[in-house]
Residue, then its C-alpha position, 0 to 999 in steps of 0.5 A: m085368354l090368360l097367358p099360359l105359363l110353364v114353370l119348372a122347379a125342383q122335384a121335391v120340396h121339404v118344409a121345415l119352419a123355425p118357430s123362433l123367427a119373427p114375424s111368422p114365416s110366409i111362402r115365397a117362390r121366385a118362379a111364382s113371383a115372376r109367374s104371377a107378374l107375367r100372368l096378371a100383366l097380360p090382357p085376357e082378351e089377347e092371344t099370347g105365346p107362353v113364357l117358360v120360367v125355370g125357377s126355384i121355390n123357397i120358404d121365406l123366413y123373416a128376421k126383423l133386425r134391430e141395430d143391423r145385428l143378428s145372432f147365429g145359434g146363440s152367438p154374440p150378435v154380428d154386424v150384417m150391414p156388409v150384405k145389405g141389399m144382396t141375395l147370396p148363397a150360404a157360403s158367400f154370406v158367411e164369407k162376407l160376414d166372417e170379418a165381422g166376427l161370425g165364426g172364422a174357420a169353424a163357420a166357413s167349414d159348415p156355412i149351411s149349418l150355421v145359417q140353418s141355426i137362424d133352419g131346414p132341408t127345403g129351399t129356404a130364403y132368410i130375409l133380413q129386413f133393415e129398418d129402412n125396409d131394404n133387405a138382405i137375403v141368404l139362401v139355402g138351396g135344399a130341394n132347388q138343387d135336386w135336378p137331373g144331370l145335363a145329359s138327362l135334361l138334354g136327351g133323356n126321358e127325365g128331361s122330356g117335359l122340359r124340352a116340350a115346355i121350351g118348344r111351346s114357349s115364346a121366350v125362356m126366363l132363367q135365374r140362378e137359384v138352380p144348378d148351373h147345368v139346368n140353365v145351360a141345358v135350357a139355354q141350349c135347347a131354347a137357342a136351338l129352337g129360336k127362343d129368346v133367353f132372358m137371364d136374371v142373374g140374382g141368387t148368387d155372387s158367382p160369375l156367369d157360367p161361360a157355357l151360358l154366354p153363347y145363348l143369352g139374349v138379355v142379361a139382367p143384373n142389378e148394379s151389385e150383381l153386375t159387379f159379381i158377374t164381371g169383376v168390374e166395380t160399379k160403385g164409387p167411393d161414396g157407395k153409389p153407382e156411377l154411370q161410367r163404372v156401370r158402362a165399363a162393366v157392361a162393356a166387359l160383359k158384352d166383350s165376354c159374350r162376344a168372345a163366346g160367339n154372342p155379339s148381340v146380347e142386351v143388358l138390363v141393369t136395375f138400380g132399385g128406387e133409382g130406376s133402370l138402364h137398358f143397353g141395346a144389342g148394338w151398344d158400344g159406348a160410342g156416340e153423342a150423349a142425349a140431354d139426359g146423358a144417355l148414349p145411343l142405344e141406352c134407354r133410361m127409366g126412372s121409378f114411380v112415386l109410391g102410394t104409401a103414407d110416407g112415400r117409402p117402401v113397405d117391403t122390397t122383397g120380390a120387387g126385383d122378381c116382379f120388375r123382371g117378370s113384368y118386363v119379360a111379360a111386356r116385351y116378349a108376350d105382349g109385344k111392347g118395345v123396350a121403353e114401354s116394357l121398362r115403364w110397365a115393369a117399373a109400375a109393377a115393381s113400385l106396387a110390389c114395394e107397397v105390400e109386405g111379402a113377395m107372392v102376395s105383393m104381385p100386382d094385377r094388370a088393372s093396378i099396373c095400368e092405373r099406376l102408369e098414370g102416376p108420376m115418376v121420379g129418379a133416374p139411373p146415374a147420369s153423365p157428368g153435366a147432364p141435367a137433373p132428372q125431372a119428375e114426370m107428370p101423369a099423362g092423364l093429369q096434364p091440365a088444359s089450363a095454367w091453373g092445374i096440377g102441373e102448375v101447382s107442382p111443376d116437378a111433381s114433388l108435391v103431387q100425392r096419390v090419394e086412395g079412396k077413403s084416405r087423406k093426404t096433407w101439406r103444411f105451410s109455414d111462410l107467414s109472408r104468404e096469404r094464399v094456397q092453391v090446391a089442384v085435384s085431378s084424376v085419369g077420367r074417374p070421378v073425384h069426390a073430395d073434402i079440401q080442408l084448410w086448417l089455420g093456426p094457432d088454433w087450427t080452425p078448419y075451413t072446408l070445401r066439398a068438391y065433386s067432379e064426374d070426370g077429374k080429367r076433363r073437369p079437375v078441381q082447382t081452388l085457391v083459399g086465403t091463409r091470412c098469412k098464418a101457419a096453415m095445413v091443407e088436408v085433402r080427403n078422398l070421399g070416394e070408393s077405393e077404386f077411385p083414387f085421385a092425385a092432389a097437390a097444394n102449394y103457395a099460389k102464383d099467377p095467374m091463379a094468385s091474382l084472381p081474388i083481386e081481379l074478379p071483384a074489379s072486373t065483374p059485378g058481385e051477386r048476393v046469394d042469401g043463405g039457403a038461396l041458389r043462383s045460376f050463371a050461364l056461360d058463353p059456349a066459347a068459354g074454355q074455363a070459368a072462375e068464381r070467388e066468394g067471401e072476403l077474409n077467407s075468400l074462396c076461388v074455384a077455377f074449372d074447365t068447361p070443355d062442353a058448350g052450354a055449361t051453367v054454374r050453379v051456386v047454393n049457399h047452404a048457410p043460414v039465411e043471415f049469412p049471405c055471400y057474394i059471388h063473382v063469376r068470370e069466363r076465360r077463353v083458352 
């Protein structure tokens, strides 16, 4: 069954849109973002407990920025770089921009009216999208602040629905776009009933309400929000987070919770495209660091390579909501461990970055499972002297041979995801190299590809069409000669959109690079006339086979033969006057 979700938000929503903003407005709900991630992240066949999300509903209004400046109510444009990457209430937004000439005392006296000059009484999120597709978000609370008082929530009739929802939940997720007393009431009730309380601290730059500290199970800020709630700077002089500073801020947060009678709080810090870092309940900053720089009870997780054409995000709006909602789904409703939950959340958030908008970008479970097979890069800030993080190859793409995608690109930097009906390219300009190696693999789905080599200066194309029923058991591995010319390799996915695959291209190295010389020297060639077919039965003990044809632009293909009794069939589709010579050799692994 689907995960039953209980989402509580403000009682009234008033919608007023500003027609002057571009592009057209979209509806976003932070609670609904997390809700979608939670609902879609869980397997329909499993019985899971409900997760309660106490959230807000906002209208999203996008203002696409030019030169990082924005005009308020017809005033001269103001530099808004100081708020990039932040989500702030109107008063803090105005305060941070005041030094940039926003309006001085007049602006500070009525910050909401000033922000509403770019609209409405409803909960509204003004999203300033920078040219690199990162964003800053300024909030006008509106109806999201319209809740009953603390006493009513804890004991009155108005809070009866809330209390019943908490009782039916397995965990509670809070965020700070509702009044503090709402979170306090929910946390107190949840703790009394033995429910886990997960705190997303986004939505404001104020410290955590001290009344919350005794009840929190997990606190989940990004590195900027960690500074907001602790007062400890997490970034170095270069503006980038530093691990020792992050640890100091986490230690301060844990000290505050410990002083409030909560010694076992967990902290989950996110670093955008650099990944996340989880600090366990018993973390104290002591112990010997591991090879990646992590101390005991620290769990590090990188981020997944995006499938966009340029590898950059389309829109990061809602990605943090998606990450935290997916983590909660995996951890509390699906019963996964910390590391597995972080990985699941990273996969979900990476998909959210590939779609413009927030609610529409929340991925479904099938998409997340597929992304889990993709490569990961980056990592949170490392300890001094820790080795640089290596990209992680997809588990399903690890080759059985030394000729596979892991050899073409050991650090996964050249691995690209190729969606159905799309293409990816690799350029080569070293005129001293004469062979390029290409590998195409999948996670067990069919591979149907055109591999094209374009040679300069006239960019004459050469094409290999390849099909494999199972790109994991029988990946496509080929070598083509470039004749020491400038070259481009293009891989097209001829399959349907539901059959993506991974591909990589690089200058060839041994043992693949030596095949064009070794094969003719070690095996007799067999002539195949145009229009003819030849079959080569393989030894049942052979683990791999390779074939070579042509001279100036010789083509070498290597493939795994995991099943006994395999046969290689070669068809020359050229006219009869264009014969080719085939060399086939088996290799045991």
